[in-house]
Each structure stands twice: as structure tokens, then as C-alpha cells.
DSSP file (Angstrom, degrees, kcal/mol; ACC not computed):
  #  RESIDUE AA STRUCTURE BP1 BP2  ACC     N-H-->O    O-->H-N    N-H-->O    O-->H-N    TCO  KAPPA ALPHA  PHI   PSI    X-CA   Y-CA   Z-CA
    1    1 A X              0   0    0      0, 0.0     2,-0.3     0, 0.0    10,-0.2   0.000 360.0 360.0 360.0 154.7   10.1    4.0   -4.3
    2    2 A X  E     -A   10   0A   0      8,-1.2     8,-2.5     7,-0.0     2,-0.3  -0.734 360.0-108.4-110.6 159.8   10.3    6.3   -1.4
    3    3 A X  E     -A    9   0A   0     -2,-0.3     2,-0.5     6,-0.2     6,-0.2  -0.669  26.4-155.9 -85.1 141.2   12.6    6.3    1.6
    4    4 A X  S >  S-     0   0    0      4,-1.2     3,-1.8    -2,-0.3     7,-0.0  -0.948  71.9 -29.3-121.7 110.0   11.1    5.4    4.9
    5    5 A X  T 3  S-     0   0    0     -2,-0.5    -1,-0.1     1,-0.3    -2,-0.0   0.695 108.6 -73.8  58.3  22.6   12.8    6.7    8.0
    6    6 A X  T 3  S+     0   0    0      2,-0.2    -1,-0.3     1,-0.1     3,-0.1   0.615 103.0 124.1  73.2  10.7   16.1    6.8    6.2
    7    7 A X  S <  S-     0   0    0     -3,-1.8     2,-0.2     1,-0.3    -2,-0.1   0.318  82.1 -85.7 -86.1   9.6   16.5    3.0    6.3
    8    8 A X  S    S-     0   0    0      2,-0.1    -4,-1.2    -4,-0.0     2,-0.5  -0.607  77.6 -21.1 111.9-177.6   16.9    2.7    2.6
    9    9 A X  E     +A    3   0A   0     -2,-0.2     2,-0.3    -6,-0.2    -6,-0.2  -0.523  68.5 161.5 -73.7 118.7   14.4    2.4   -0.2
   10   10 A X  E     -A    2   0A   0     -8,-2.5    -8,-1.2    -2,-0.5     3,-0.2  -0.847  37.7-139.6-129.0 167.8   11.0    1.1    1.0
   11   11 A X    >>  +     0   0    0     -2,-0.3     3,-1.8   -10,-0.2     4,-0.7   0.209  62.2 118.2-115.4  14.3    7.6    1.3   -0.5
   12   12 A X  G >4 S+     0   0    0      1,-0.3     3,-1.1   -10,-0.2     4,-0.4   0.864  76.8  52.1 -53.3 -42.2    5.4    2.1    2.5
   13   13 A X  G 34 S+     0   0    0      1,-0.2    -1,-0.3    -3,-0.2     4,-0.3   0.660 109.7  50.2 -72.2 -14.6    4.2    5.5    1.0
   14   14 A X  G <> S+     0   0    0     -3,-1.8     4,-2.4     1,-0.1    -1,-0.2   0.490  84.0  91.9 -97.5  -5.0    3.1    3.8   -2.2
   15   15 A X  H <X S+     0   0    0     -3,-1.1     4,-3.0    -4,-0.7     5,-0.2   0.863  81.0  54.2 -65.4 -38.2    1.1    1.0   -0.7
   16   16 A X  H  > S+     0   0    0     -4,-0.4     4,-1.8     1,-0.2    -1,-0.2   0.949 113.9  42.1 -59.0 -48.5   -2.3    2.8   -0.7
   17   17 A X  H  4>S+     0   0    0     -4,-0.3     5,-3.5     1,-0.2     6,-0.5   0.865 114.1  53.4 -66.1 -35.9   -2.0    3.5   -4.4
   18   18 A X  H ><5S+     0   0    0     -4,-2.4     3,-1.4     3,-0.2    -2,-0.2   0.936 108.7  48.2 -64.4 -46.5   -0.7    0.0   -5.0
   19   19 A X  H 3<5S+     0   0    0     -4,-3.0    -1,-0.2     1,-0.3    -2,-0.2   0.873 113.2  48.2 -61.9 -37.6   -3.6   -1.6   -3.2
   20   20 A X  T 3<5S-     0   0    0     -4,-1.8    -1,-0.3    -5,-0.2    -2,-0.2   0.402 112.9-120.9 -83.5   3.4   -6.0    0.6   -5.2
   21   21 A X  T < 5S+     0   0    0     -3,-1.4    -3,-0.2    -4,-0.2    -2,-0.1   0.873  73.0 132.7  58.2  40.2   -4.2   -0.3   -8.4
   22   22 A X      < +     0   0    0     -5,-3.5     2,-0.2    -6,-0.1    -4,-0.2   0.348  38.1  96.6-103.6   4.5   -3.5    3.3   -9.0
   23   23 A X  S    S-     0   0    0     -6,-0.5     2,-0.0    -5,-0.1    -9,-0.0  -0.603  78.6-109.3 -90.1 155.3    0.2    3.0   -9.8
   24   24 A X     >  -     0   0    0     -2,-0.2     4,-2.9     1,-0.1     3,-0.5  -0.315  34.3-105.0 -71.3 166.1    1.5    2.9  -13.4
   25   25 A X  H  > S+     0   0    0      1,-0.2     4,-1.7     2,-0.2    -1,-0.1   0.871 123.6  55.8 -60.7 -36.9    2.9   -0.4  -14.6
   26   26 A X  H  > S+     0   0    0      1,-0.2     4,-0.6     2,-0.2    -1,-0.2   0.797 114.2  40.0 -66.5 -28.2    6.4    1.1  -14.2
   27   27 A X  H  > S+     0   0    0     -3,-0.5     4,-1.5     2,-0.1    -2,-0.2   0.850 111.9  53.5 -87.0 -39.0    5.7    1.9  -10.6
   28   28 A X  H  X S+     0   0    0     -4,-2.9     4,-2.7     1,-0.2     5,-0.2   0.839 100.6  60.3 -71.6 -32.8    3.8   -1.3   -9.6
   29   29 A X  H  X S+     0   0    0     -4,-1.7     4,-2.3    -5,-0.2     5,-0.2   0.956 107.3  43.7 -59.9 -52.5    6.4   -3.8  -10.8
   30   30 A X  H  X S+     0   0    0     -4,-0.6     4,-2.4     1,-0.2    -1,-0.2   0.872 113.4  52.9 -62.0 -35.1    9.1   -2.5   -8.5
   31   31 A X  H  X S+     0   0    0     -4,-1.5     4,-2.5     2,-0.2    -2,-0.2   0.948 109.5  48.4 -63.8 -47.1    6.6   -2.3   -5.6
   32   32 A X  H  X S+     0   0    0     -4,-2.7     4,-1.2     1,-0.2    -2,-0.2   0.907 113.1  47.4 -59.6 -43.2    5.6   -5.9   -6.1
   33   33 A X  H  X S+     0   0    0     -4,-2.3     4,-0.7     1,-0.2     3,-0.2   0.898 111.3  51.3 -65.9 -39.7    9.2   -7.1   -6.3
   34   34 A X  H >X S+     0   0    0     -4,-2.4     4,-1.3     1,-0.2     3,-1.1   0.910 106.0  54.8 -63.3 -42.2   10.1   -5.1   -3.1
   35   35 A X  H 3< S+     0   0    0     -4,-2.5    -1,-0.2     1,-0.3    -2,-0.2   0.800 101.6  59.8 -63.3 -28.2    7.1   -6.7   -1.2
   36   36 A X  H 3< S+     0   0    0     -4,-1.2    -1,-0.3    -3,-0.2    -2,-0.2   0.761 117.4  29.2 -70.2 -24.6    8.4  -10.1   -2.0
   37   37 A X  H << S+     0   0    0     -3,-1.1     2,-0.6    -4,-0.7    -2,-0.2   0.456 107.6  72.6-117.3  -1.4   11.8   -9.5   -0.3
   38   38 A X     X  -     0   0    0     -4,-1.3     4,-2.4     1,-0.2     5,-0.2  -0.892  53.4-170.7-122.3 103.1   10.9   -7.0    2.5
   39   39 A X  H  > S+     0   0    0     -2,-0.6     4,-2.4     1,-0.2     5,-0.2   0.882  86.0  52.9 -60.8 -41.9    9.0   -8.4    5.4
   40   40 A X  H  > S+     0   0    0      1,-0.2     4,-2.0     2,-0.2    -1,-0.2   0.918 113.4  43.6 -62.5 -40.5    8.3   -5.0    7.1
   41   41 A X  H  > S+     0   0    0      2,-0.2     4,-2.3     1,-0.2    -1,-0.2   0.874 112.3  53.4 -70.5 -36.2    6.8   -3.5    3.8
   42   42 A X  H  X S+     0   0    0     -4,-2.4     4,-1.9     2,-0.2    -2,-0.2   0.899 109.3  48.9 -64.3 -39.5    4.9   -6.8    3.2
   43   43 A X  H  X S+     0   0    0     -4,-2.4     4,-1.8     2,-0.2    -2,-0.2   0.901 110.9  49.9 -65.8 -40.6    3.3   -6.5    6.7
   44   44 A X  H  X S+     0   0    0     -4,-2.0     4,-2.4     1,-0.2    -2,-0.2   0.879 107.1  56.0 -64.5 -37.3    2.4   -2.9    6.0
   45   45 A X  H  X S+     0   0    0     -4,-2.3     4,-3.0     1,-0.2     5,-0.2   0.919 105.2  51.2 -59.2 -45.0    0.8   -3.9    2.7
   46   46 A X  H  X S+     0   0    0     -4,-1.9     4,-2.5     1,-0.2    -1,-0.2   0.906 110.1  49.9 -60.9 -41.7   -1.4   -6.4    4.6
   47   47 A X  H  X S+     0   0    0     -4,-1.8     4,-2.2     2,-0.2    -1,-0.2   0.920 113.1  45.6 -63.3 -44.2   -2.5   -3.7    7.0
   48   48 A X  H  X S+     0   0    0     -4,-2.4     4,-2.4     2,-0.2    -2,-0.2   0.921 113.0  49.9 -65.8 -43.6   -3.3   -1.3    4.1
   49   49 A X  H  X S+     0   0    0     -4,-3.0     4,-2.2     1,-0.2    -2,-0.2   0.900 110.6  50.4 -62.8 -40.3   -5.1   -3.9    2.1
   50   50 A X  H  X S+     0   0    0     -4,-2.5     4,-2.5    -5,-0.2    -1,-0.2   0.915 109.9  50.4 -62.5 -42.9   -7.2   -4.9    5.2
   51   51 A X  H  X S+     0   0    0     -4,-2.2     4,-2.5     1,-0.2    -2,-0.2   0.907 109.8  50.0 -63.0 -42.0   -8.1   -1.2    5.8
   52   52 A X  H  X S+     0   0    0     -4,-2.4     4,-1.7     2,-0.2    -1,-0.2   0.907 110.8  50.2 -63.0 -41.8   -9.2   -0.8    2.2
   53   53 A X  H  X S+     0   0    0     -4,-2.2     4,-0.5     1,-0.2    -2,-0.2   0.915 111.5  48.1 -62.6 -43.3  -11.4   -3.9    2.4
   54   54 A X  H >< S+     0   0    0     -4,-2.5     3,-1.2     1,-0.2     4,-0.4   0.906 109.4  52.6 -65.4 -41.2  -13.0   -2.7    5.6
   55   55 A X  H >< S+     0   0    0     -4,-2.5     3,-1.4     1,-0.3    -1,-0.2   0.840 100.8  62.0 -62.9 -32.6  -13.7    0.7    4.1
   56   56 A X  H 3< S+     0   0    0     -4,-1.7    -1,-0.3     1,-0.3    -2,-0.2   0.693  94.8  63.0 -68.3 -16.9  -15.4   -0.9    1.1
   57   57 A X  T << S+     0   0    0     -3,-1.2    -1,-0.3    -4,-0.5     2,-0.2   0.655  90.4  84.0 -79.5 -16.2  -18.0   -2.3    3.6
   58   58 A X  S <  S-     0   0    0     -3,-1.4     2,-0.2    -4,-0.4    -3,-0.0  -0.595  73.9-134.6 -88.7 147.3  -19.2    1.1    4.5
   59   59 A X     >  -     0   0    0     -2,-0.2     4,-1.8     1,-0.1     3,-0.3  -0.482  34.8 -95.3 -92.0 173.5  -21.7    3.1    2.6
   60   60 A X  H  > S+     0   0    0      1,-0.2     4,-1.4     2,-0.2     5,-0.1   0.863 122.8  53.6 -58.4 -40.6  -21.3    6.8    1.7
   61   61 A X  H  > S+     0   0    0      1,-0.2     4,-0.7     2,-0.2     3,-0.3   0.908 108.2  49.9 -62.4 -42.0  -23.3    8.0    4.7
   62   62 A X  H >4 S+     0   0    0     -3,-0.3     3,-0.5     1,-0.2    -1,-0.2   0.855 108.2  53.6 -66.3 -34.4  -21.2    6.1    7.1
   63   63 A X  H 3< S+     0   0    0     -4,-1.8    -1,-0.2     1,-0.2    -2,-0.2   0.800 108.1  50.6 -69.1 -28.8  -18.0    7.5    5.6
   64   64 A X  H 3<        0   0    0     -4,-1.4    -1,-0.2    -3,-0.3    -2,-0.2   0.576 360.0 360.0 -87.0 -10.5  -19.2   11.0    6.1
   65   65 A X    <<        0   0    0     -4,-0.7    -1,-0.2    -3,-0.5    -2,-0.1   0.494 360.0 360.0 -70.6 360.0  -20.2   10.6    9.7
């Protein structure tokens, strides 16, 4: 986990990889547990997941514009 603004261990910087299932099993478990108990990180997760869903609606040409 990474530190976020010095407030202690948060997972904000790992959320993109977590949403894309790009973390190792050793990394994703602690992220999942952290999200269960940290409301700010859980809210950030929802935002990242929403962004990934929206990006998946675009085709390659739209992404390159």
C-alpha cells in the first residue's frame, strides 16, 4: 500500500490497477481489506471504477481524439 498525503497507509494509488485486476494476489488482498474499512479509499475506488466503465464505452478512434 502507498501513503496518501502522509495520513497513513492508503491504497488510492493502487486503485487503477486494482480495478483492472492488474495486481498480484499478494497486492489485491490487502487492497480489498483496506477498502472494507476506509471510507475515503472506498469512495475513490467507486470513482475509478466508474471512470474505467465509461472508458470502456469508447472505441479506439474516440480515445485518440
